[in-house]
C-alpha positions in Angstrom: 39.4 -7.5 30.8 39.7 -5.9 33.8 37.5 -5.0 36.8 34.7 -2.4 35.5 32.8 -0.2 37.8 30.0 1.6 35.7 26.9 3.8 36.6 24.4 3.7 35.4 21.0 5.3 37.1 18.0 2.9 36.2 14.2 1.2 36.6 12.2 -1.2 35.6 9.1 -0.5 35.1 6.2 -3.7 36.4 3.1 -4.0 36.8 0.3 -6.6 38.9 -1.0 -8.7 35.2 -0.7 -8.0 31.4 -2.6 -5.1 30.5 -2.1 -2.9 33.8 -0.8 -0.2 32.2 3.1 -0.6 32.1 3.9 -0.4 28.7 1.5 3.3 28.5 3.4 4.6 32.0 7.0 3.3 30.0 6.3 5.1 27.0 5.2 8.1 28.2 8.4 8.0 31.1 10.2 7.6 27.7 8.9 10.2 25.7 8.6 12.6 28.6 12.1 12.4 30.1 13.3 12.7 26.6 11.8 15.3 26.0 13.3 17.0 29.4 16.6 16.5 27.4 18.1 13.1 28.9 19.5 10.6 27.1 17.3 7.4 27.4 18.5 4.4 26.5 15.5 1.8 26.8 14.6 -1.6 27.4 11.8 -5.0 27.3 12.3 -7.5 29.0 11.2 -10.4 26.9 11.1 -11.4 23.9 8.9 -9.3 22.8 9.4 -7.6 19.1 6.0 -5.0 19.2 6.7 -3.4 22.4 10.4 -2.6 22.2 9.0 -1.3 18.5 7.3 1.4 20.5 9.5 2.0 23.2 12.3 3.1 20.3 10.3 5.6 19.2 9.2 7.0 21.8 13.0 7.4 23.8 14.1 7.8 19.7 16.6 5.2 20.9 17.0 1.0 19.8 15.4 -0.6 22.5 17.1 -3.2 23.1 15.7 -6.8 24.5 16.4 -8.3 27.5 15.3 -12.1 28.1 16.8 -14.7 30.8 15.4 -17.7 29.0 17.0 -16.4 25.9 20.7 -15.5 27.2 22.9 -16.1 29.8 23.0 -13.9 33.5 26.5 -13.5 32.2 25.1 -12.5 28.7 22.3 -10.6 29.6 24.0 -8.4 32.1 27.0 -8.2 29.5 24.7 -6.5 27.2 22.3 -4.6 29.4 25.6 -3.0 30.0 27.2 -2.8 26.3 23.9 -0.3 25.9 23.2 1.6 29.4 26.1 3.3 30.1 26.6 6.8 29.1 23.0 7.0 29.0 21.4 9.8 31.7 18.6 6.9 31.9 18.2 3.6 31.8 14.4 2.6 31.3 13.1 -0.6 31.6 9.7 -2.3 30.9 8.6 -5.8 32.5 6.2 -8.2 30.9 3.4 -9.4 32.9 3.4 -9.5 36.3 6.4 -8.6 38.5 6.6 -12.0 39.6 5.0 -14.3 37.1 8.0 -16.1 35.0 8.3 -19.7 33.5 7.3 -21.7 36.6 6.8 -22.0 40.2 10.1 -20.4 41.2 9.1 -17.6 38.7 12.2 -18.5 36.3 12.7 -15.4 33.7 10.4 -12.8 35.3 10.7 -9.5 36.3 11.4 -9.7 39.1 14.1 -11.8 38.4 15.6 -9.3 36.3 15.9 -6.6 38.0 17.8 -8.4 40.9 20.1 -9.6 38.0 20.7 -6.4 37.1 20.5 -4.2 40.9 17.3 -2.2 39.8 14.6 -0.2 41.3 11.1 -1.6 40.1 8.3 1.3 39.9 5.3 -0.6 39.7 1.8 0.2 38.5 -1.3 -1.1 39.7 -4.8 -1.3 37.4 -7.5 0.0 40.1 -10.1 -0.6 38.6 -13.3 -1.3 41.3 -10.2 -1.4 44.2 -9.2 0.3 46.2 -7.7 -0.1 50.5 -7.3 -3.4 48.9 -4.2 -2.1 46.7 -2.4 -1.3 49.6 -2.7 -4.9 51.2 -1.7 -6.2 47.3 1.8 -3.9 47.7 2.0 -4.9 50.9 2.2 -8.4 49.6 4.4 -7.2 46.0 7.1 -6.3 48.9 6.9 -8.8 51.3 7.3 -11.9 49.0 11.3 -11.2 47.9 12.8 -9.0 49.9 15.2 -8.6 47.7 13.5 -6.9 45.1 13.2 -3.2 45.6 10.0 -2.2 44.6 10.2 1.9 45.5 7.3 3.7 44.4 4.2 2.6 42.7 2.0 4.8 39.3 -1.9 3.7 40.1 -3.3 3.6 37.0 -7.2 3.6 35.9 -8.2 5.2 38.7 -12.4 7.0 39.1 -12.3 10.2 40.6 -10.8 12.5 43.4 -12.5 10.6 46.1 -10.8 7.2 44.7 -7.6 8.4 44.5 -7.4 9.7 48.0 -8.1 6.4 49.5 -5.6 4.8 47.5 -2.9 6.9 48.2 -4.3 6.8 51.5 -4.6 3.7 52.7 -1.2 2.5 50.7 1.3 6.2 52.8 -0.8 3.9 56.0 0.0 0.8 55.8 3.4 0.1 53.0 6.7 2.1 52.8 6.3 2.0 48.9 5.3 5.9 47.5 2.7 6.6 45.4 4.7 8.0 43.1 1.9 8.7 40.0 -2.2 8.7 39.9 -3.1 8.0 36.8 -7.2 8.5 35.3 -8.7 6.2 33.3 -8.3 7.5 29.5 -11.2 7.6 26.9 -9.2 5.4 24.6 -6.5 3.4 24.1 -4.0 5.8 22.4 -2.4 2.8 21.3 -5.3 0.6 19.7 -4.5 -3.5 20.0 -5.0 -6.4 17.5 -4.3 -9.8 17.9 -0.7 -9.9 18.4 -0.7 -7.0 21.3 -0.4 -3.2 19.9 -0.1 -2.8 16.8 2.5 -1.0 14.2 3.8 2.3 14.2 4.0 1.1 10.5 0.2 1.3 10.9 -0.5 4.2 13.4 0.2 7.4 10.9 -0.3 9.3 14.2 2.1 10.1 17.1 0.4 9.4 20.2 3.8 10.0 22.7 3.1 14.1 23.2 -0.5 13.0 25.0 1.1 9.9 26.8 3.8 12.1 28.0 1.4 15.0 28.6 -0.3 12.3 30.9 1.9 11.7 33.2 4.2 14.5 33.1 0.1 16.3 34.4 -0.2 13.2 36.9 3.4 11.7 38.1 5.9 13.0 40.4 9.0 12.1 37.4 11.7 14.5 39.4 10.8 11.3 42.0 10.3 9.0 39.3 14.5 10.5 38.0 15.9 10.3 42.1 15.0 6.5 42.1 16.2 5.4 39.3 19.4 7.8 40.5 19.2 5.9 43.5 21.0 2.1 41.8 23.9 1.6 43.2 27.2 0.9 40.5 28.0 -2.4 38.5 31.7 -3.8 39.8 32.9 -6.8 37.4 33.7 -7.8 34.2 32.8 -7.3 31.3 33.8 -9.4 28.8 32.9 -9.0 25.1 29.6 -9.6 22.9 30.5 -11.3 19.4 33.3 -13.0 18.9 35.7 -11.3 17.1 35.3 -11.2 12.4 37.2 -14.0 10.5 39.7 -12.9 8.7 38.1 -12.8 4.9 36.2 -10.4 2.2 32.5 -9.9 3.7 29.7 -11.4 2.6 26.0 -9.8 2.2 22.8 -11.2 3.3 20.1 -9.2 2.3 17.0 -8.8 5.4 13.9 -8.3 3.6 12.5 -5.7 6.1 9.6 -3.8 5.7 5.7 -3.0 6.2 5.0 -7.1 5.9 8.6 -8.5 7.9 10.1 -6.1 10.5 10.2 -8.6 12.9 14.3 -8.8 14.2 16.4 -8.4 16.9 19.3 -5.9 16.5 22.2 -8.2 18.3 21.1 -10.4 15.3 22.0 -7.9 12.8 25.3 -7.1 15.0 26.4 -10.7 14.9 26.3 -11.3 11.4 28.5 -7.6 11.4 31.0 -9.5 13.3 30.8 -13.3 11.7 31.9 -10.7 8.9 28.5 -9.4 6.6 27.1 -6.7 5.2 23.8 -6.2 6.0 21.1 -5.3 3.1 18.2 -4.6 3.7 15.3 -4.9 0.8 11.4 -4.6 1.0 8.9 -7.5 -0.9 6.8 -5.5 -0.9 8.0 -2.4 -4.0 11.1 -4.4 -4.9 11.1 -6.6 -8.0 13.9 -8.7 -6.8 16.2 -9.5 -3.8 19.7 -7.7 -4.6 22.6 -9.3 -5.4 23.4 -10.9 -2.6 25.0 -13.9 -1.4 22.2 -14.8 1.8 18.8 -13.8 3.2 17.0 -13.4 5.9 13.4 -13.4 6.8 12.3 -12.2 9.9 8.4 -12.3 11.3 5.6 -9.8 11.3 2.9 -9.3 9.2 3.0 -10.9 6.8 -1.5 -11.5 7.0 -1.8 -8.2 6.8 -0.1 -7.1 3.3 -0.9 -10.4 2.3 -2.5 -8.6 -1.0 0.3 -6.5 -1.6 3.0 -8.9 -1.6 0.6 -11.8 -4.0 1.2 -9.1 -5.9 4.1 -8.8 -6.1 4.5 -11.5 -8.4 8.4 -10.9 -9.3 9.1 -10.5 -6.1 7.7 -14.2 -5.5 9.3 -15.5 -8.5 13.0 -14.1 -7.7 12.7 -15.5 -4.3 11.9 -18.7 -5.5 14.8 -19.1 -7.9 17.7 -18.1 -5.8 15.9 -20.3 -3.1 16.5 -23.4 -6.5 20.1 -22.2 -6.8 21.3 -23.0 -3.3 21.5 -19.3 -1.5 21.1 -19.7 1.7 18.0 -18.5 3.3 17.1 -18.4 7.1 13.1 -17.6 7.6 11.6 -16.5 11.0 7.6 -17.3 11.3 7.0 -14.7 8.7 9.5 -15.1 6.6 7.9 -19.3 6.6 4.4 -17.4 5.7 5.9 -16.0 2.5 8.0 -18.6 1.4 5.0 -21.3 1.4 2.7 -22.1 -1.0 -0.2 -20.0 -0.1 -1.4 -17.9 2.8 -5.3 -18.5 4.0 -6.3 -15.0 6.0 -9.8 -13.6 6.2 -11.8 -16.4 4.1 -9.2 -15.4 0.7 -6.7 -17.5 -0.6 -2.9 -15.4 -1.8 0.0 -17.0 -4.1 3.1 -16.7 -1.7 6.1 -17.7 -2.8 6.1 -21.5 -3.3 9.1 -23.3 -2.4 7.5 -24.9 0.7 4.5 -27.3 -0.7 2.5 -25.8 2.4 -0.4 -23.7 3.2 -0.4 -21.5 6.2 -3.4 -20.3 7.7 -4.1 -17.8 10.4 -6.4 -18.1 13.2 -8.6 -16.1 15.3 -6.6 -17.1 18.1 -3.1 -18.5 18.9 -1.9 -21.4 17.7 1.7 -21.2 19.4 3.1 -18.5 22.0 5.7 -18.4 24.7 9.1 -20.1 24.8 10.5 -22.3 23.0 13.5 -25.0 23.3 14.2 -27.4 20.4 17.2 -30.1 19.8 18.8 -29.9 16.3 18.4 -32.9 14.7 18.9 -33.0 11.3 21.6 -31.6 9.0 21.1 -28.1 8.0 23.2 -25.2 7.0 22.8 -23.3 10.3 23.3 -25.9 13.1 25.5 -28.5 13.8 23.3 -31.6 15.0 22.3 -31.7 18.2 22.6 -28.0 18.8 20.0 -27.0 21.4 18.1 -23.9 20.3 16.1 -21.3 22.7 13.7 -18.9 21.2 10.2 -18.3 21.4 6.8 -18.2 19.3 4.3 -15.6 19.5 1.9 -17.0 16.1 -1.8 -16.8 14.9 -1.5 -18.6 12.1 -0.7 -23.0 11.2 0.5 -24.4 8.5 -2.9 -27.3 7.9 -0.7 -29.3 5.8 1.9 -30.8 7.5 1.6 -33.9 6.5 3.2 -32.9 3.4 6.5 -32.0 5.2 8.4 -35.9 5.0 11.7 -34.5 8.0 11.4 -31.5 10.0 15.1 -29.9 11.2 14.1 -29.0 15.3 12.5 -31.7 17.6 10.6 -29.5 19.7 11.1 -29.9 23.5 9.0 -26.7 24.6 6.7 -25.1 22.8 4.6 -25.2 19.8 6.0 -25.3 16.1 5.2 -26.2 12.8 3.1 -29.2 14.2 3.5 -30.7 17.9 6.9 -31.5 18.5 8.9 -30.3 15.1 9.3 -26.9 13.5 12.1 -26.1 11.0 11.5 -27.1 7.1 15.1 -27.5 4.8 14.6 -27.3 0.4 18.0 -26.6 -0.1 19.9 -24.4 1.7 16.9 -22.4 2.6 15.3 -23.2 5.9 12.4 -21.7 7.5 10.6 -22.5 10.9 8.2 -20.7 13.8 11.1 -20.3 16.0 12.4 -16.4 16.8 16.1 -17.4 17.7 18.0 -14.5 19.5 21.7 -14.5 18.8 23.4 -14.0 21.8 21.7 -17.1 23.2 22.6 -19.4 19.7 25.9 -18.3 19.5 27.1 -21.1 16.4 24.1 -18.9 14.3 25.8 -15.8 13.3 29.4 -17.9 12.3 27.7 -20.8 10.3 25.3 -18.3 8.4 28.1 -16.4 7.1 29.9 -19.5 6.2 27.3 -21.0 4.2 26.8 -17.4 2.9 30.5 -17.7 1.8 29.8 -21.4 -0.4 27.2 -20.1 -2.1 29.0 -17.3 -3.3 32.3 -18.8 -4.0 30.5 -21.6 -6.0 28.3 -18.9 -8.2 32.1 -16.9 -8.8 33.6 -19.7 -10.2 30.4 -20.7 -11.9 29.6 -24.0 -10.8 26.2 -24.7 -8.9 26.2 -24.4 -4.8 25.7 -27.6 -3.4 23.4 -28.8 -0.4 25.3 -26.8 3.0 25.5 -29.3 5.7 26.9 -29.2 8.9 
């Protein structure tokens, strides 16, 4: 493609660490600018599904995840600009602390993302029980990597006028960083949290964004924030297509289990499947009585444990899923999908029957059983990945299979991460593959094409009246 010159106002909202308040600030800015009439394209740095969903609601746009571990620099840059061009503002929310990455060099940090995209940074700082020291912290952030363009700071959880004045005066005296806002302590979190972070929007009855946006309008200089975003330089370079050209031939239908129980999906995964020749058909494990007329099924992650009673009560759907798996329909399941495909789910001291595809019991614990990036090698034939393929992904699960001795072999040899058992992830029955790995299609480009090809094998066998074979690449 010819060289491009692309422009879009953009800022990255970072924090000193997790829990600093960057999500609340990001949500407030997104809604405030949206209500001001700007088209805001939101992005979430990292693999997080929940924060991304809240950003989508606040900005009234589909949020895109940008993760330097899951995606190469070229793919990440292409993805950003494919979403950002044409928007009035690209608002990126970082994760963890600004310089926190997966190693001592800060690889995959919010700072590295900001440099890759030439994006100005606004830092959100929790000022609980600190005054002048905050100036030293801000000064240290700017000196740590001069290539990171830190343009402003929002002071969060301030106690009162005296506290606020000392903070502002100290930062302005000792640094060149502009104080863009001073937020008071909130009496309660507008969006409650639980074991995997913020609760999902499906479980939150009221719209919290008006109050959050009002807090930012009252306590921050939004015009200054927008001016910083508009100072971001243009991009000069070439953009490549995100997806390969769709193959010829009649499309297949891939069902997606999507409801309050399972909703952890990247929109790029759906796009990749469509470009490979699939029609996406959504259905509910909670409300529908059977899987619709499709050629394959994709089951993402979510909160099956909090909806376990409803999932267990829908015996017709559990039987439909089990019957189709036994008939050879391709199923691809991640985390929550694995839990649903297991024999039973233990949560809060109660046992809930699941679909029973795998002879496994998953139990939910109080602490994470796997959390972070994953790197694996495909070590066994299956319908979705060629053997020896390197797979990148992430995991975040409080559940664990407590009887993995019932699994004779695993599909993925895990080199980084926990998986279903130390060093192992991915179980296979017929053409159904399930594990704890969450995968991004743009980081694993063969997945979508193989998924669609497997669906065609099943469709053609069904139309011919033949049993579907076990598909192995």
